[in-house]
N, CA, C and O atoms as a Maestro MAE file, in Angstrom:
{
 s_m_m2io_version
 :::
 2.0.0
}

f_m_ct {
 s_m_title
 :::
 protein
 m_atom[296] {
  # First column is atom index #
  i_m_mmod_type
  r_m_x_coord
  r_m_y_coord
  r_m_z_coord
  i_m_residue_number
  s_m_chain_name
  s_m_pdb_residue_name
  s_m_pdb_atom_name
  i_m_atomic_number
  :::
  1 25 0.854 -1.161 0.000 1 A "MET " " N  " 7
  2 3 0.000 0.000 0.000 1 A "MET " " CA " 6
  3 2 0.906 1.232 0.000 1 A "MET " " C  " 6
  4 15 2.002 1.206 0.560 1 A "MET " " O  " 8
  5 25 0.442 2.297 -0.627 2 A "VAL " " N  " 7
  6 3 1.167 3.561 -0.651 2 A "VAL " " CA " 6
  7 2 0.308 4.604 0.044 2 A "VAL " " C  " 6
  8 15 -0.902 4.668 -0.173 2 A "VAL " " O  " 8
  9 25 0.937 5.420 0.882 3 A "TRP " " N  " 7
  10 3 0.220 6.417 1.669 3 A "TRP " " CA " 6
  11 2 0.853 7.776 1.413 3 A "TRP " " C  " 6
  12 15 2.067 7.880 1.236 3 A "TRP " " O  " 8
  13 25 0.020 8.824 1.394 4 A "GLY " " N  " 7
  14 3 0.521 10.176 1.241 4 A "GLY " " CA " 6
  15 2 -0.494 11.179 1.736 4 A "GLY " " C  " 6
  16 15 -1.647 10.839 2.001 4 A "GLY " " O  " 8
  17 25 -0.055 12.424 1.860 5 A "ALA " " N  " 7
  18 3 -0.931 13.513 2.293 5 A "ALA " " CA " 6
  19 2 -0.854 14.628 1.259 5 A "ALA " " C  " 6
  20 15 0.205 14.877 0.683 5 A "ALA " " O  " 8
  21 25 -1.982 15.298 1.024 6 A "ILE " " N  " 7
  22 3 -2.012 16.431 0.102 6 A "ILE " " CA " 6
  23 2 -2.738 17.591 0.763 6 A "ILE " " C  " 6
  24 15 -3.581 17.403 1.641 6 A "ILE " " O  " 8
  25 25 -2.395 18.783 0.327 7 A "GLY " " N  " 7
  26 3 -3.049 19.992 0.817 7 A "GLY " " CA " 6
  27 2 -2.801 21.111 -0.168 7 A "GLY " " C  " 6
  28 15 -2.097 20.923 -1.160 7 A "GLY " " O  " 8
  29 25 -3.368 22.264 0.090 8 A "TYR " " N  " 7
  30 3 -3.225 23.371 -0.856 8 A "TYR " " CA " 6
  31 2 -1.807 23.920 -0.905 8 A "TYR " " C  " 6
  32 15 -1.478 24.660 -1.832 8 A "TYR " " O  " 8
  33 25 -0.954 23.581 0.064 9 A "GLU " " N  " 7
  34 3 0.444 24.012 0.059 9 A "GLU " " CA " 6
  35 2 1.384 22.965 -0.541 9 A "GLU " " C  " 6
  36 15 2.592 23.190 -0.607 9 A "GLU " " O  " 8
  37 25 0.847 21.834 -0.974 10 A "GLY " " N  " 7
  38 3 1.713 20.822 -1.572 10 A "GLY " " CA " 6
  39 2 1.316 19.418 -1.179 10 A "GLY " " C  " 6
  40 15 0.182 19.154 -0.779 10 A "GLY " " O  " 8
  41 25 2.288 18.520 -1.305 11 A "LYS " " N  " 7
  42 3 2.034 17.110 -0.996 11 A "LYS " " CA " 6
  43 2 3.209 16.553 -0.214 11 A "LYS " " C  " 6
  44 15 4.333 17.049 -0.303 11 A "LYS " " O  " 8
  45 25 2.922 15.500 0.561 12 A "SER " " N  " 7
  46 3 3.984 14.829 1.305 12 A "SER " " CA " 6
  47 2 4.685 13.831 0.386 12 A "SER " " C  " 6
  48 15 4.234 13.560 -0.727 12 A "SER " " O  " 8
  49 25 5.780 13.302 0.873 13 A "GLU " " N  " 7
  50 3 6.419 12.182 0.195 13 A "GLU " " CA " 6
  51 2 5.492 10.979 0.310 13 A "GLU " " C  " 6
  52 15 4.757 10.847 1.288 13 A "GLU " " O  " 8
  53 25 5.526 10.111 -0.680 14 A "LEU " " N  " 7
  54 3 4.762 8.869 -0.589 14 A "LEU " " CA " 6
  55 2 5.501 7.889 0.316 14 A "LEU " " C  " 6
  56 15 6.730 7.819 0.309 14 A "LEU " " O  " 8
  57 25 4.736 7.143 1.085 15 A "VAL " " N  " 7
  58 3 5.290 6.158 2.008 15 A "VAL " " CA " 6
  59 2 4.779 4.787 1.581 15 A "VAL " " C  " 6
  60 15 3.574 4.588 1.430 15 A "VAL " " O  " 8
  61 25 5.690 3.850 1.389 16 A "VAL " " N  " 7
  62 3 5.302 2.486 1.054 16 A "VAL " " CA " 6
  63 2 5.106 1.726 2.361 16 A "VAL " " C  " 6
  64 15 6.028 1.606 3.167 16 A "VAL " " O  " 8
  65 25 3.900 1.218 2.559 17 A "LEU " " N  " 7
  66 3 3.566 0.455 3.760 17 A "LEU " " CA " 6
  67 2 3.629 -1.021 3.398 17 A "LEU " " C  " 6
  68 15 2.883 -1.488 2.538 17 A "LEU " " O  " 8
  69 25 4.509 -1.742 4.048 18 A "GLU " " N  " 7
  70 3 4.825 -3.119 3.674 18 A "GLU " " CA " 6
  71 2 3.812 -4.152 4.144 18 A "GLU " " C  " 6
  72 15 3.693 -5.215 3.536 18 A "GLU " " O  " 8
  73 25 3.088 -3.863 5.203 19 A "ARG " " N  " 7
  74 3 2.228 -4.897 5.778 19 A "ARG " " CA " 6
  75 2 0.822 -4.375 5.985 19 A "ARG " " C  " 6
  76 15 0.538 -3.194 5.785 19 A "ARG " " O  " 8
  77 25 -0.042 -5.272 6.388 20 A "ARG " " N  " 7
  78 3 -1.403 -4.890 6.755 20 A "ARG " " CA " 6
  79 2 -1.323 -3.912 7.921 20 A "ARG " " C  " 6
  80 15 -0.543 -4.115 8.852 20 A "ARG " " O  " 8
  81 25 -2.109 -2.878 7.874 21 A "GLN " " N  " 7
  82 3 -2.038 -1.833 8.883 21 A "GLN " " CA " 6
  83 2 -2.997 -2.096 10.042 21 A "GLN " " C  " 6
  84 15 -4.169 -2.416 9.840 21 A "GLN " " O  " 8
  85 25 -2.482 -1.956 11.241 22 A "ALA " " N  " 7
  86 3 -3.282 -1.955 12.463 22 A "ALA " " CA " 6
  87 2 -3.226 -0.530 13.006 22 A "ALA " " C  " 6
  88 15 -2.467 0.296 12.499 22 A "ALA " " O  " 8
  89 25 -4.005 -0.241 14.010 23 A "SER " " N  " 7
  90 3 -4.063 1.123 14.548 23 A "SER " " CA " 6
  91 2 -2.683 1.659 14.909 23 A "SER " " C  " 6
  92 15 -2.362 2.801 14.580 23 A "SER " " O  " 8
  93 25 -1.862 0.855 15.579 24 A "HIS " " N  " 7
  94 3 -0.545 1.360 15.991 24 A "HIS " " CA " 6
  95 2 0.365 1.633 14.791 24 A "HIS " " C  " 6
  96 15 1.200 2.536 14.853 24 A "HIS " " O  " 8
  97 25 0.224 0.874 13.701 25 A "HIS " " N  " 7
  98 3 0.982 1.182 12.482 25 A "HIS " " CA " 6
  99 2 0.501 2.506 11.883 25 A "HIS " " C  " 6
  100 15 1.309 3.340 11.474 25 A "HIS " " O  " 8
  101 25 -0.807 2.687 11.835 26 A "TYR " " N  " 7
  102 3 -1.391 3.906 11.272 26 A "TYR " " CA " 6
  103 2 -0.964 5.128 12.082 26 A "TYR " " C  " 6
  104 15 -0.614 6.163 11.515 26 A "TYR " " O  " 8
  105 25 -0.996 5.003 13.400 27 A "ILE " " N  " 7
  106 3 -0.574 6.110 14.266 27 A "ILE " " CA " 6
  107 2 0.884 6.464 13.985 27 A "ILE " " C  " 6
  108 15 1.229 7.644 13.923 27 A "ILE " " O  " 8
  109 25 1.743 5.460 13.813 28 A "TRP " " N  " 7
  110 3 3.145 5.718 13.505 28 A "TRP " " CA " 6
  111 2 3.265 6.448 12.166 28 A "TRP " " C  " 6
  112 15 4.001 7.430 12.062 28 A "TRP " " O  " 8
  113 25 2.555 5.982 11.150 29 A "THR " " N  " 7
  114 3 2.614 6.609 9.828 29 A "THR " " CA " 6
  115 2 2.171 8.064 9.898 29 A "THR " " C  " 6
  116 15 2.829 8.942 9.340 29 A "THR " " O  " 8
  117 25 1.077 8.320 10.570 30 A "VAL " " N  " 7
  118 3 0.574 9.690 10.713 30 A "VAL " " CA " 6
  119 2 1.577 10.542 11.488 30 A "VAL " " C  " 6
  120 15 1.859 11.673 11.094 30 A "VAL " " O  " 8
  121 25 2.114 10.013 12.581 31 A "SER " " N  " 7
  122 3 3.056 10.763 13.420 31 A "SER " " CA " 6
  123 2 4.358 11.080 12.696 31 A "SER " " C  " 6
  124 15 4.914 12.166 12.853 31 A "SER " " O  " 8
  125 25 4.839 10.133 11.907 32 A "GLU " " N  " 7
  126 3 6.126 10.296 11.235 32 A "GLU " " CA " 6
  127 2 6.041 11.015 9.893 32 A "GLU " " C  " 6
  128 15 7.038 11.575 9.437 32 A "GLU " " O  " 8
  129 25 4.882 11.014 9.256 33 A "HIS " " N  " 7
  130 3 4.781 11.559 7.905 33 A "HIS " " CA " 6
  131 2 3.746 12.671 7.765 33 A "HIS " " C  " 6
  132 15 4.075 13.746 7.264 33 A "HIS " " O  " 8
  133 25 2.507 12.446 8.193 34 A "MET " " N  " 7
  134 3 1.472 13.465 8.012 34 A "MET " " CA " 6
  135 2 1.694 14.661 8.924 34 A "MET " " C  " 6
  136 15 1.677 15.800 8.458 34 A "MET " " O  " 8
  137 25 1.903 14.425 10.213 35 A "LEU " " N  " 7
  138 3 2.028 15.550 11.139 35 A "LEU " " CA " 6
  139 2 3.211 16.460 10.812 35 A "LEU " " C  " 6
  140 15 3.041 17.679 10.823 35 A "LEU " " O  " 8
  141 25 4.407 15.928 10.521 36 A "PRO " " N  " 7
  142 3 5.492 16.833 10.127 36 A "PRO " " CA " 6
  143 2 5.150 17.646 8.871 36 A "PRO " " C  " 6
  144 15 5.444 18.839 8.806 36 A "PRO " " O  " 8
  145 25 4.532 17.002 7.878 37 A "PHE " " N  " 7
  146 3 4.105 17.709 6.666 37 A "PHE " " CA " 6
  147 2 3.110 18.809 7.012 37 A "PHE " " C  " 6
  148 15 3.262 19.945 6.564 37 A "PHE " " O  " 8
  149 25 2.093 18.480 7.806 38 A "ALA " " N  " 7
  150 3 1.055 19.454 8.168 38 A "ALA " " CA " 6
  151 2 1.639 20.601 8.981 38 A "ALA " " C  " 6
  152 15 1.346 21.763 8.700 38 A "ALA " " O  " 8
  153 25 2.455 20.301 9.977 39 A "HIS " " N  " 7
  154 3 3.021 21.358 10.821 39 A "HIS " " CA " 6
  155 2 3.984 22.245 10.034 39 A "HIS " " C  " 6
  156 15 4.016 23.459 10.238 39 A "HIS " " O  " 8
  157 25 4.756 21.658 9.150 40 A "ARG " " N  " 7
  158 3 5.688 22.433 8.328 40 A "ARG " " CA " 6
  159 2 4.934 23.404 7.412 40 A "ARG " " C  " 6
  160 15 5.375 24.537 7.219 40 A "ARG " " O  " 8
  161 25 3.811 22.973 6.854 41 A "ASN " " N  " 7
  162 3 3.078 23.788 5.887 41 A "ASN " " CA " 6
  163 2 1.962 24.636 6.479 41 A "ASN " " C  " 6
  164 15 1.633 25.685 5.926 41 A "ASN " " O  " 8
  165 25 1.370 24.207 7.594 42 A "TYR " " N  " 7
  166 3 0.173 24.877 8.116 42 A "TYR " " CA " 6
  167 2 0.251 25.217 9.596 42 A "TYR " " C  " 6
  168 15 -0.698 25.783 10.139 42 A "TYR " " O  " 8
  169 25 1.348 24.892 10.263 43 A "GLY " " N  " 7
  170 3 1.408 25.081 11.708 43 A "GLY " " CA " 6
  171 2 0.396 24.155 12.364 43 A "GLY " " C  " 6
  172 15 0.404 22.945 12.136 43 A "GLY " " O  " 8
  173 25 -0.472 24.736 13.179 44 A "THR " " N  " 7
  174 3 -1.529 23.927 13.800 44 A "THR " " CA " 6
  175 2 -2.887 24.212 13.170 44 A "THR " " C  " 6
  176 15 -3.908 23.713 13.643 44 A "THR " " O  " 8
  177 25 -2.903 25.012 12.106 45 A "ASP " " N  " 7
  178 3 -4.156 25.418 11.458 45 A "ASP " " CA " 6
  179 2 -4.476 24.502 10.275 45 A "ASP " " C  " 6
  180 15 -4.374 24.909 9.118 45 A "ASP " " O  " 8
  181 25 -4.861 23.268 10.577 46 A "PHE " " N  " 7
  182 3 -5.239 22.329 9.527 46 A "PHE " " CA " 6
  183 2 -6.310 21.385 10.061 46 A "PHE " " C  " 6
  184 15 -6.466 21.215 11.270 46 A "PHE " " O  " 8
  185 25 -7.036 20.782 9.142 47 A "VAL " " N  " 7
  186 3 -8.040 19.771 9.468 47 A "VAL " " CA " 6
  187 2 -7.637 18.508 8.717 47 A "VAL " " C  " 6
  188 15 -7.396 18.545 7.510 47 A "VAL " " O  " 8
  189 25 -7.567 17.405 9.428 48 A "PHE " " N  " 7
  190 3 -7.162 16.132 8.835 48 A "PHE " " CA " 6
  191 2 -8.401 15.351 8.431 48 A "PHE " " C  " 6
  192 15 -9.310 15.146 9.236 48 A "PHE " " O  " 8
  193 25 -8.430 14.914 7.165 49 A "MET " " N  " 7
  194 3 -9.567 14.156 6.652 49 A "MET " " CA " 6
  195 2 -9.136 12.711 6.404 49 A "MET " " C  " 6
  196 15 -8.095 12.451 5.802 49 A "MET " " O  " 8
  197 25 -9.939 11.805 6.869 50 A "GLN " " N  " 7
  198 3 -9.703 10.382 6.642 50 A "GLN " " CA " 6
  199 2 -11.053 9.698 6.495 50 A "GLN " " C  " 6
  200 15 -12.087 10.271 6.838 50 A "GLN " " O  " 8
  201 25 -11.042 8.482 5.988 51 A "ASP " " N  " 7
  202 3 -12.314 7.771 5.887 51 A "ASP " " CA " 6
  203 2 -12.611 7.076 7.217 51 A "ASP " " C  " 6
  204 15 -11.921 7.317 8.208 51 A "ASP " " O  " 8
  205 25 -13.597 6.247 7.243 52 A "ASN " " N  " 7
  206 3 -14.030 5.626 8.489 52 A "ASN " " CA " 6
  207 2 -13.521 4.190 8.621 52 A "ASN " " C  " 6
  208 15 -14.184 3.345 9.222 52 A "ASN " " O  " 8
  209 25 -12.343 3.917 8.057 53 A "ALA " " N  " 7
  210 3 -11.743 2.587 8.211 53 A "ALA " " CA " 6
  211 2 -11.557 2.288 9.694 53 A "ALA " " C  " 6
  212 15 -11.394 3.206 10.498 53 A "ALA " " O  " 8
  213 25 -11.581 1.045 10.048 54 A "SER " " N  " 7
  214 3 -11.519 0.680 11.470 54 A "SER " " CA " 6
  215 2 -10.264 1.205 12.157 54 A "SER " " C  " 6
  216 15 -10.326 1.584 13.327 54 A "SER " " O  " 8
  217 25 -9.124 1.241 11.464 55 A "ILE " " N  " 7
  218 3 -7.910 1.766 12.099 55 A "ILE " " CA " 6
  219 2 -7.972 3.275 12.275 55 A "ILE " " C  " 6
  220 15 -7.280 3.816 13.138 55 A "ILE " " O  " 8
  221 25 -8.777 3.964 11.488 56 A "HIS " " N  " 7
  222 3 -8.940 5.412 11.630 56 A "HIS " " CA " 6
  223 2 -9.892 5.745 12.769 56 A "HIS " " C  " 6
  224 15 -9.736 6.770 13.432 56 A "HIS " " O  " 8
  225 25 -10.872 4.887 12.995 57 A "ALA " " N  " 7
  226 3 -11.925 5.160 13.980 57 A "ALA " " CA " 6
  227 2 -11.701 4.455 15.318 57 A "ALA " " C  " 6
  228 15 -12.536 4.565 16.215 57 A "ALA " " O  " 8
  229 25 -10.592 3.737 15.465 58 A "SER " " N  " 7
  230 3 -10.355 2.998 16.713 58 A "SER " " CA " 6
  231 2 -10.173 3.963 17.880 58 A "SER " " C  " 6
  232 15 -9.796 5.120 17.692 58 A "SER " " O  " 8
  233 25 -10.443 3.475 19.074 59 A "TYR " " N  " 7
  234 3 -10.242 4.293 20.275 59 A "TYR " " CA " 6
  235 2 -8.784 4.718 20.392 59 A "TYR " " C  " 6
  236 15 -8.495 5.857 20.758 59 A "TYR " " O  " 8
  237 25 -7.868 3.809 20.085 60 A "GLU " " N  " 7
  238 3 -6.438 4.116 20.160 60 A "GLU " " CA " 6
  239 2 -6.086 5.305 19.262 60 A "GLU " " C  " 6
  240 15 -5.393 6.228 19.691 60 A "GLU " " O  " 8
  241 25 -6.559 5.279 18.032 61 A "THR " " N  " 7
  242 3 -6.257 6.349 17.081 61 A "THR " " CA " 6
  243 2 -6.946 7.651 17.462 61 A "THR " " C  " 6
  244 15 -6.310 8.705 17.466 61 A "THR " " O  " 8
  245 25 -8.228 7.598 17.779 62 A "THR " " N  " 7
  246 3 -8.946 8.839 18.114 62 A "THR " " CA " 6
  247 2 -8.402 9.456 19.393 62 A "THR " " C  " 6
  248 15 -8.358 10.681 19.509 62 A "THR " " O  " 8
  249 25 -7.985 8.637 20.358 63 A "ASP " " N  " 7
  250 3 -7.386 9.175 21.586 63 A "ASP " " CA " 6
  251 2 -6.078 9.900 21.295 63 A "ASP " " C  " 6
  252 15 -5.821 10.963 21.860 63 A "ASP " " O  " 8
  253 25 -5.249 9.335 20.419 64 A "ILE " " N  " 7
  254 3 -3.979 9.983 20.059 64 A "ILE " " CA " 6
  255 2 -4.241 11.314 19.370 64 A "ILE " " C  " 6
  256 15 -3.588 12.308 19.686 64 A "ILE " " O  " 8
  257 25 -5.187 11.352 18.433 65 A "PHE " " N  " 7
  258 3 -5.500 12.611 17.763 65 A "PHE " " CA " 6
  259 2 -5.976 13.655 18.769 65 A "PHE " " C  " 6
  260 15 -5.597 14.822 18.671 65 A "PHE " " O  " 8
  261 25 -6.792 13.256 19.725 66 A "LYS " " N  " 7
  262 3 -7.245 14.197 20.762 66 A "LYS " " CA " 6
  263 2 -6.067 14.706 21.576 66 A "LYS " " C  " 6
  264 15 -5.958 15.908 21.820 66 A "LYS " " O  " 8
  265 25 -5.179 13.805 22.001 67 A "GLU " " N  " 7
  266 3 -3.997 14.196 22.779 67 A "GLU " " CA " 6
  267 2 -3.122 15.175 22.008 67 A "GLU " " C  " 6
  268 15 -2.576 16.114 22.589 67 A "GLU " " O  " 8
  269 25 -2.986 14.961 20.706 68 A "LEU " " N  " 7
  270 3 -2.133 15.807 19.870 68 A "LEU " " CA " 6
  271 2 -2.833 17.081 19.403 68 A "LEU " " C  " 6
  272 15 -2.200 17.949 18.801 68 A "LEU " " O  " 8
  273 25 -4.129 17.202 19.675 69 A "GLY " " N  " 7
  274 3 -4.874 18.389 19.265 69 A "GLY " " CA " 6
  275 2 -5.145 18.460 17.776 69 A "GLY " " C  " 6
  276 15 -5.293 19.552 17.227 69 A "GLY " " O  " 8
  277 25 -5.212 17.312 17.110 70 A "VAL " " N  " 7
  278 3 -5.471 17.272 15.667 70 A "VAL " " CA " 6
  279 2 -6.979 17.363 15.438 70 A "VAL " " C  " 6
  280 15 -7.748 16.566 15.976 70 A "VAL " " O  " 8
  281 25 -7.390 18.341 14.637 71 A "THR " " N  " 7
  282 3 -8.799 18.493 14.279 71 A "THR " " CA " 6
  283 2 -9.119 17.548 13.132 71 A "THR " " C  " 6
  284 15 -8.446 17.556 12.102 71 A "THR " " O  " 8
  285 25 -10.145 16.737 13.317 72 A "LEU " " N  " 7
  286 3 -10.562 15.781 12.291 72 A "LEU " " CA " 6
  287 2 -11.831 16.259 11.612 72 A "LEU " " C  " 6
  288 15 -12.720 16.810 12.262 72 A "LEU " " O  " 8
  289 25 -11.918 16.052 10.310 73 A "LEU " " N  " 7
  290 3 -13.147 16.322 9.582 73 A "LEU " " CA " 6
  291 2 -14.102 15.178 9.870 73 A "LEU " " C  " 6
  292 15 -13.827 14.025 9.538 73 A "LEU " " O  " 8
  293 25 -15.215 15.505 10.485 74 A "ALA " " N  " 7
  294 3 -16.155 14.448 10.904 74 A "ALA " " CA " 6
  295 2 -17.102 14.073 9.797 74 A "ALA " " C  " 6
  296 15 -17.953 13.204 9.980 74 A "ALA " " O  " 8
  :::
 }
 m_bond[295] {
  # First column is bond index #
  i_m_from
  i_m_to
  i_m_order
  :::
  1 1 2 1
  2 2 3 1
  3 3 4 2
  4 3 5 1
  5 5 6 1
  6 6 7 1
  7 7 8 2
  8 7 9 1
  9 9 10 1
  10 10 11 1
  11 11 12 2
  12 11 13 1
  13 13 14 1
  14 14 15 1
  15 15 16 2
  16 15 17 1
  17 17 18 1
  18 18 19 1
  19 19 20 2
  20 19 21 1
  21 21 22 1
  22 22 23 1
  23 23 24 2
  24 23 25 1
  25 25 26 1
  26 26 27 1
  27 27 28 2
  28 27 29 1
  29 29 30 1
  30 30 31 1
  31 31 32 2
  32 31 33 1
  33 33 34 1
  34 34 35 1
  35 35 36 2
  36 35 37 1
  37 37 38 1
  38 38 39 1
  39 39 40 2
  40 39 41 1
  41 41 42 1
  42 42 43 1
  43 43 44 2
  44 43 45 1
  45 45 46 1
  46 46 47 1
  47 47 48 2
  48 47 49 1
  49 49 50 1
  50 50 51 1
  51 51 52 2
  52 51 53 1
  53 53 54 1
  54 54 55 1
  55 55 56 2
  56 55 57 1
  57 57 58 1
  58 58 59 1
  59 59 60 2
  60 59 61 1
  61 61 62 1
  62 62 63 1
  63 63 64 2
  64 63 65 1
  65 65 66 1
  66 66 67 1
  67 67 68 2
  68 67 69 1
  69 69 70 1
  70 70 71 1
  71 71 72 2
  72 71 73 1
  73 73 74 1
  74 74 75 1
  75 75 76 2
  76 75 77 1
  77 77 78 1
  78 78 79 1
  79 79 80 2
  80 79 81 1
  81 81 82 1
  82 82 83 1
  83 83 84 2
  84 83 85 1
  85 85 86 1
  86 86 87 1
  87 87 88 2
  88 87 89 1
  89 89 90 1
  90 90 91 1
  91 91 92 2
  92 91 93 1
  93 93 94 1
  94 94 95 1
  95 95 96 2
  96 95 97 1
  97 97 98 1
  98 98 99 1
  99 99 100 2
  100 99 101 1
  101 101 102 1
  102 102 103 1
  103 103 104 2
  104 103 105 1
  105 105 106 1
  106 106 107 1
  107 107 108 2
  108 107 109 1
  109 109 110 1
  110 110 111 1
  111 111 112 2
  112 111 113 1
  113 113 114 1
  114 114 115 1
  115 115 116 2
  116 115 117 1
  117 117 118 1
  118 118 119 1
  119 119 120 2
  120 119 121 1
  121 121 122 1
  122 122 123 1
  123 123 124 2
  124 123 125 1
  125 125 126 1
  126 126 127 1
  127 127 128 2
  128 127 129 1
  129 129 130 1
  130 130 131 1
  131 131 132 2
  132 131 133 1
  133 133 134 1
  134 134 135 1
  135 135 136 2
  136 135 137 1
  137 137 138 1
  138 138 139 1
  139 139 140 2
  140 139 141 1
  141 141 142 1
  142 142 143 1
  143 143 144 2
  144 143 145 1
  145 145 146 1
  146 146 147 1
  147 147 148 2
  148 147 149 1
  149 149 150 1
  150 150 151 1
  151 151 152 2
  152 151 153 1
  153 153 154 1
  154 154 155 1
  155 155 156 2
  156 155 157 1
  157 157 158 1
  158 158 159 1
  159 159 160 2
  160 159 161 1
  161 161 162 1
  162 162 163 1
  163 163 164 2
  164 163 165 1
  165 165 166 1
  166 166 167 1
  167 167 168 2
  168 167 169 1
  169 169 170 1
  170 170 171 1
  171 171 172 2
  172 171 173 1
  173 173 174 1
  174 174 175 1
  175 175 176 2
  176 175 177 1
  177 177 178 1
  178 178 179 1
  179 179 180 2
  180 179 181 1
  181 181 182 1
  182 182 183 1
  183 183 184 2
  184 183 185 1
  185 185 186 1
  186 186 187 1
  187 187 188 2
  188 187 189 1
  189 189 190 1
  190 190 191 1
  191 191 192 2
  192 191 193 1
  193 193 194 1
  194 194 195 1
  195 195 196 2
  196 195 197 1
  197 197 198 1
  198 198 199 1
  199 199 200 2
  200 199 201 1
  201 201 202 1
  202 202 203 1
  203 203 204 2
  204 203 205 1
  205 205 206 1
  206 206 207 1
  207 207 208 2
  208 207 209 1
  209 209 210 1
  210 210 211 1
  211 211 212 2
  212 211 213 1
  213 213 214 1
  214 214 215 1
  215 215 216 2
  216 215 217 1
  217 217 218 1
  218 218 219 1
  219 219 220 2
  220 219 221 1
  221 221 222 1
  222 222 223 1
  223 223 224 2
  224 223 225 1
  225 225 226 1
  226 226 227 1
  227 227 228 2
  228 227 229 1
  229 229 230 1
  230 230 231 1
  231 231 232 2
  232 231 233 1
  233 233 234 1
  234 234 235 1
  235 235 236 2
  236 235 237 1
  237 237 238 1
  238 238 239 1
  239 239 240 2
  240 239 241 1
  241 241 242 1
  242 242 243 1
  243 243 244 2
  244 243 245 1
  245 245 246 1
  246 246 247 1
  247 247 248 2
  248 247 249 1
  249 249 250 1
  250 250 251 1
  251 251 252 2
  252 251 253 1
  253 253 254 1
  254 254 255 1
  255 255 256 2
  256 255 257 1
  257 257 258 1
  258 258 259 1
  259 259 260 2
  260 259 261 1
  261 261 262 1
  262 262 263 1
  263 263 264 2
  264 263 265 1
  265 265 266 1
  266 266 267 1
  267 267 268 2
  268 267 269 1
  269 269 270 1
  270 270 271 1
  271 271 272 2
  272 271 273 1
  273 273 274 1
  274 274 275 1
  275 275 276 2
  276 275 277 1
  277 277 278 1
  278 278 279 1
  279 279 280 2
  280 279 281 1
  281 281 282 1
  282 282 283 1
  283 283 284 2
  284 283 285 1
  285 285 286 1
  286 286 287 1
  287 287 288 2
  288 287 289 1
  289 289 290 1
  290 290 291 1
  291 291 292 2
  292 291 293 1
  293 293 294 1
  294 294 295 1
  295 295 296 2
  :::
 }
}
């Protein structure tokens, strides 16, 4: 699977994900790739959009986003 982020200021590098993703893998990918891209381009003024896949909607993932102050498009 290939993962990336896009926004009006540009796009992130593509990340090749080698295995099936669980919540903790997704959190790592977001923390290591999306958040640095978002903070570099938008500071804290951004809204993160994702679908309702189980790893996106898990308690583990939603709790981390709340802790980090990431605004999600509901």
